[in-house]
Backbone as JSON, one array per atom type, in Angstrom:
{
  "sequence": "MLCLVNRARRGLALPPLASVTSLNRAADRKSGDILRCDEFSHEACGRDFTYWMSRFGYSFCAGGENIAWGSGSLGTPRSIFRSWMRSTGHRRNILGAYEDIGIGLRVGNLEGYGGAHVWTQVFGSRGC",
  "N": [[97.4, 25.43, 75.01], [94.93, 25.83, 73.63], [94.54, 28.56, 73.65], [96.7, 29.41, 72.05], [95.87, 28.08, 69.6], [93.36, 29.51, 69.05], [94.16, 32.1, 69.19], [95.8, 32.18, 66.71], [93.7, 31.75, 64.82], [92.2, 33.97, 65.25], [93.89, 36.01, 64.38], [93.64, 35.68, 61.63], [91.12, 36.31, 61.2], [89.2, 34.38, 61.85], [86.53, 32.48, 63.36], [86.72, 31.62, 66.91], [87.6, 28.35, 68.34], [85.4, 26.27, 70.01], [85.99, 24.7, 73.17], [85.18, 21.44, 73.94], [83.89, 19.18, 76.07], [83.4, 16.51, 75.59], [85.2, 16.09, 73.38], [87.6, 16.86, 74.41], [87.87, 14.77, 76.18], [88.04, 12.66, 74.38], [90.45, 13.37, 73.13], [92.16, 13.12, 75.05], [92.13, 10.39, 75.57], [93.03, 9.28, 73.26], [95.79, 10.2, 73.15], [96.5, 8.81, 75.18], [96.15, 6.17, 74.16], [98.09, 6.09, 72.19], [100.46, 6.26, 73.91], [99.92, 3.86, 75.49], [99.96, 1.6, 73.47], [102.44, 2.12, 72.46], [102.52, 3.33, 70.05], [103.01, 5.79, 67.7], [100.72, 7.08, 66.02], [97.72, 7.75, 63.82], [96.05, 5.82, 63.8], [96.39, 4.38, 66.18], [96.67, 1.71, 68.37], [94.9, 0.39, 66.81], [92.74, 1.76, 66.31], [90.49, 3.84, 64.57], [90.87, 7.38, 64.03], [88.58, 8.65, 64.6], [87.36, 7.07, 66.52], [87.29, 7.41, 69.42], [85.98, 10.09, 69.67], [83.36, 9.38, 68.76], [82.83, 7.39, 70.6], [82.58, 8.93, 73.0], [80.31, 10.27, 72.52], [80.12, 12.41, 70.78], [78.6, 13.81, 68.19], [79.13, 14.24, 64.75], [79.69, 15.94, 61.57], [82.0, 16.34, 60.26], [85.37, 16.0, 60.79], [88.66, 16.16, 62.29], [92.1, 15.43, 63.08], [94.99, 16.29, 65.06], [98.17, 15.05, 65.85], [101.16, 14.87, 68.01], [104.4, 14.67, 69.44], [106.85, 15.26, 71.88], [109.8, 15.79, 73.93], [111.09, 17.4, 76.82], [112.0, 20.57, 76.16], [110.97, 20.32, 73.76], [108.36, 19.37, 73.92], [106.73, 21.21, 74.89], [103.68, 23.35, 74.9], [103.9, 25.56, 73.18], [106.07, 24.92, 71.51], [105.14, 22.39, 70.22], [102.93, 23.52, 69.05], [104.02, 25.31, 67.18], [105.32, 23.54, 65.59], [103.15, 22.22, 64.32], [101.97, 24.4, 62.96], [103.79, 24.68, 61.12], [103.39, 22.66, 59.42], [101.57, 21.64, 56.64], [99.17, 19.96, 56.37], [98.36, 19.71, 59.25], [98.28, 22.45, 59.85], [96.17, 23.17, 58.37], [94.16, 21.92, 59.61], [93.95, 23.21, 62.27], [93.23, 25.87, 61.32], [90.91, 25.38, 59.96], [87.6, 24.88, 59.05], [86.07, 24.22, 61.28], [84.17, 23.85, 64.22], [84.45, 22.93, 66.9], [86.73, 21.84, 69.32], [88.91, 19.53, 70.87], [91.43, 18.91, 73.25], [94.3, 17.05, 74.16], [96.71, 15.67, 76.55], [99.16, 13.53, 77.42], [101.76, 12.11, 79.35], [104.56, 10.06, 79.14], [106.16, 7.01, 78.26], [107.5, 6.31, 75.26], [108.34, 4.86, 72.19], [110.78, 4.33, 73.28], [111.6, 6.58, 74.62], [111.67, 8.34, 77.57], [109.37, 10.3, 79.41], [107.86, 11.44, 77.39], [105.94, 13.81, 75.75], [102.75, 13.77, 74.78], [100.7, 14.83, 72.58], [97.34, 15.59, 71.48], [95.04, 16.89, 69.13], [91.73, 17.07, 68.49], [89.22, 17.83, 66.2], [86.05, 19.02, 65.23], [82.89, 19.41, 63.87], [79.57, 20.02, 63.97], [77.27, 21.0, 62.61], [77.26, 20.91, 59.67]],
  "CA": [[97.16, 25.13, 73.6], [93.73, 26.4, 73.15], [94.89, 29.88, 73.51], [97.4, 29.48, 70.83], [94.96, 27.89, 68.48], [92.34, 30.57, 68.76], [94.97, 33.26, 68.74], [96.15, 32.03, 65.19], [92.47, 31.9, 64.14], [91.67, 35.34, 65.47], [94.6, 36.68, 63.36], [93.08, 35.34, 60.24], [89.56, 36.77, 61.24], [88.48, 33.19, 61.87], [85.96, 32.4, 64.71], [87.41, 30.7, 67.77], [86.93, 26.99, 68.43], [84.97, 25.93, 71.43], [86.4, 23.61, 73.74], [84.05, 20.69, 74.17], [84.19, 18.22, 77.14], [83.56, 15.17, 75.04], [86.32, 16.08, 72.57], [88.71, 16.73, 75.34], [88.06, 13.3, 76.73], [88.41, 11.88, 73.21], [91.79, 13.6, 72.64], [92.99, 12.56, 76.13], [92.13, 8.91, 75.38], [93.76, 9.13, 72.02], [97.22, 10.33, 73.53], [96.71, 7.55, 76.13], [96.33, 4.94, 73.27], [99.51, 6.24, 71.76], [101.31, 5.63, 74.91], [99.72, 2.43, 75.95], [100.39, 0.71, 72.52], [103.65, 2.6, 71.95], [102.51, 3.49, 68.55], [102.58, 7.09, 67.36], [99.82, 6.86, 64.7], [96.41, 8.15, 63.91], [95.23, 4.57, 64.15], [97.18, 3.88, 67.43], [95.84, 0.57, 69.03], [94.0, -0.34, 65.69], [91.48, 2.46, 66.32], [90.4, 5.09, 63.61], [91.0, 8.73, 64.76], [87.11, 9.14, 65.17], [86.62, 6.1, 67.67], [86.89, 8.18, 70.95], [84.95, 11.04, 69.49], [82.18, 8.67, 68.82], [82.62, 6.66, 71.93], [82.22, 9.91, 74.09], [78.93, 10.82, 72.08], [80.33, 13.64, 69.94], [77.94, 13.62, 66.7], [79.72, 15.17, 63.93], [79.78, 15.65, 60.3], [83.34, 16.53, 59.96], [86.44, 15.89, 61.94], [89.99, 16.02, 62.07], [92.92, 15.18, 64.18], [96.55, 16.45, 64.97], [99.05, 14.45, 66.95], [102.48, 15.25, 68.0], [105.06, 14.28, 70.74], [108.29, 15.66, 72.16], [110.08, 15.71, 75.39], [111.76, 18.47, 77.29], [111.34, 21.87, 75.5], [110.31, 20.16, 72.52], [107.16, 18.97, 74.12], [105.85, 22.24, 75.3], [102.49, 23.75, 74.07], [104.5, 26.48, 72.26], [106.84, 23.98, 70.7], [104.28, 21.5, 69.52], [102.08, 24.32, 68.24], [104.97, 25.72, 66.09], [105.51, 22.34, 64.64], [101.86, 21.91, 63.61], [101.68, 25.48, 62.07], [104.61, 24.6, 60.0], [102.99, 21.5, 58.53], [100.36, 22.15, 55.74], [98.01, 19.27, 56.99], [98.11, 20.3, 60.69], [97.82, 23.95, 59.96], [94.76, 23.19, 57.64], [93.16, 21.52, 60.72], [93.93, 24.47, 63.12], [92.6, 27.17, 60.67], [89.95, 24.86, 59.14], [86.16, 25.28, 59.07], [85.7, 23.42, 62.4], [83.39, 24.48, 65.23], [84.88, 22.55, 68.2], [88.21, 21.24, 69.46], [89.4, 18.81, 72.08], [92.97, 18.88, 73.37], [94.72, 15.94, 75.23], [98.12, 15.74, 76.88], [99.63, 12.49, 78.37], [103.12, 12.09, 79.56], [104.87, 8.52, 79.38], [107.33, 6.39, 77.54], [107.16, 6.32, 73.82], [109.51, 4.73, 71.24], [112.05, 4.27, 73.91], [111.83, 7.98, 75.23], [110.82, 8.63, 78.79], [108.96, 11.92, 79.62], [107.38, 11.99, 76.19], [104.63, 14.62, 75.89], [101.94, 13.09, 73.82], [99.54, 15.73, 72.36], [96.34, 15.36, 70.68], [93.84, 17.73, 69.03], [90.63, 16.66, 67.75], [88.39, 18.85, 65.58], [84.78, 18.53, 64.83], [81.78, 20.28, 63.32], [78.28, 19.32, 64.08], [76.3, 21.56, 61.51], [77.9, 20.96, 58.35]],
  "C": [[95.87, 25.73, 73.1], [93.68, 27.85, 72.9], [95.61, 30.22, 72.31], [96.72, 29.25, 69.58], [93.99, 28.97, 68.07], [93.06, 32.01, 68.57], [95.37, 33.38, 67.18], [94.85, 32.3, 64.37], [92.08, 33.34, 64.15], [92.52, 36.25, 64.42], [94.25, 36.53, 62.07], [91.49, 35.74, 60.17], [88.72, 35.37, 61.22], [87.63, 32.98, 63.22], [86.7, 31.28, 65.53], [86.43, 29.35, 67.83], [86.49, 26.98, 69.87], [85.55, 24.66, 71.92], [85.22, 22.7, 74.21], [84.49, 19.4, 74.93], [84.27, 16.75, 76.54], [84.7, 15.1, 74.05], [87.68, 16.09, 73.21], [88.98, 15.34, 75.82], [88.46, 12.56, 75.64], [89.97, 12.06, 73.06], [92.65, 13.09, 73.76], [93.18, 11.01, 75.96], [93.01, 8.6, 74.13], [95.27, 9.17, 72.5], [97.39, 8.94, 74.56], [96.99, 6.19, 75.24], [97.73, 5.03, 72.68], [100.56, 5.63, 72.64], [101.24, 4.04, 75.16], [100.3, 1.4, 74.89], [101.6, 0.92, 71.89], [103.53, 2.59, 70.47], [102.07, 5.0, 68.2], [102.03, 6.95, 65.92], [98.34, 7.32, 65.12], [95.4, 6.93, 64.13], [95.86, 3.95, 65.23], [96.09, 2.74, 68.07], [94.72, 0.0, 68.04], [92.67, 0.4, 65.68], [91.61, 3.83, 65.3], [90.34, 6.33, 64.65], [89.53, 9.07, 65.29], [86.59, 8.12, 66.39], [86.43, 6.81, 68.81], [86.04, 9.21, 70.71], [83.48, 10.49, 69.45], [81.72, 8.08, 69.99], [82.1, 7.66, 73.1], [80.85, 10.69, 73.64], [79.02, 12.13, 71.5], [79.69, 13.19, 68.55], [78.45, 14.65, 65.93], [79.52, 14.82, 62.63], [80.96, 15.75, 59.53], [84.25, 16.49, 60.96], [87.74, 15.72, 61.44], [90.88, 15.83, 63.37], [94.45, 15.59, 64.0], [97.13, 15.76, 66.16], [100.47, 14.83, 67.02], [103.13, 14.82, 69.38], [106.47, 14.96, 70.75], [108.65, 15.75, 73.61], [110.95, 16.97, 75.63], [111.22, 19.71, 76.68], [110.8, 21.57, 74.27], [108.85, 19.5, 72.67], [106.21, 20.05, 74.72], [104.67, 22.72, 74.51], [103.12, 24.61, 72.92], [105.27, 25.77, 71.13], [106.11, 23.24, 69.55], [103.53, 22.45, 68.61], [102.84, 24.84, 67.05], [105.13, 24.67, 65.08], [104.14, 22.15, 63.68], [101.68, 23.13, 62.66], [102.71, 25.42, 60.97], [104.27, 23.58, 58.95], [101.57, 21.79, 57.82], [99.07, 21.53, 56.23], [97.47, 19.68, 58.38], [97.7, 21.61, 60.81], [96.49, 23.99, 59.35], [93.82, 22.88, 58.68], [92.94, 22.7, 61.72], [93.13, 25.48, 62.65], [91.42, 26.64, 59.82], [88.5, 25.26, 59.84], [85.39, 24.47, 60.07], [84.99, 24.48, 63.43], [84.03, 24.23, 66.66], [86.22, 21.92, 68.1], [88.2, 20.54, 70.86], [90.84, 18.71, 72.01], [93.4, 17.84, 74.56], [96.16, 15.91, 75.39], [98.4, 14.58, 77.72], [101.23, 12.34, 78.37], [103.59, 10.64, 79.94], [106.01, 8.36, 78.57], [106.7, 6.12, 76.18], [108.44, 6.16, 73.16], [110.7, 4.81, 72.12], [112.42, 5.49, 74.71], [110.99, 7.94, 76.46], [110.51, 9.97, 78.83], [108.41, 12.38, 78.28], [106.16, 12.71, 76.34], [103.88, 14.35, 74.69], [100.64, 14.1, 73.64], [98.7, 15.31, 71.32], [95.31, 16.46, 70.51], [92.9, 17.07, 68.13], [89.6, 17.81, 67.27], [87.23, 18.28, 65.14], [83.82, 19.62, 64.57], [80.37, 19.41, 63.24], [77.2, 19.71, 63.07], [76.94, 21.89, 60.19], [76.76, 21.38, 57.05]]
}
């Protein structure tokens, strides 16, 4: 997924996003919240999208989040990435003026579907 993101950015002469451990952990936990609470939402389990970013010590002045899920061939990195790039808001995050990214993937049951691949991308900038 990171390769797809940075390839799209490179195609538009944008700097690559750095994968940051704290953001990867935050994204992973967000995907976990979505499955645990069976709630596909930016506020899954009643938590704002920045909750895990802050919890893992990422200090930021700007942040964003993309979430998506699919199963089978609709849950692959390429399929999810294509969906995000077709959506104005998600595309804006991927190509935005962020410095860092975290990516999370969890597989489980969501909204009655087994084997749901829940993807989360969190974006951040520390030096606005």
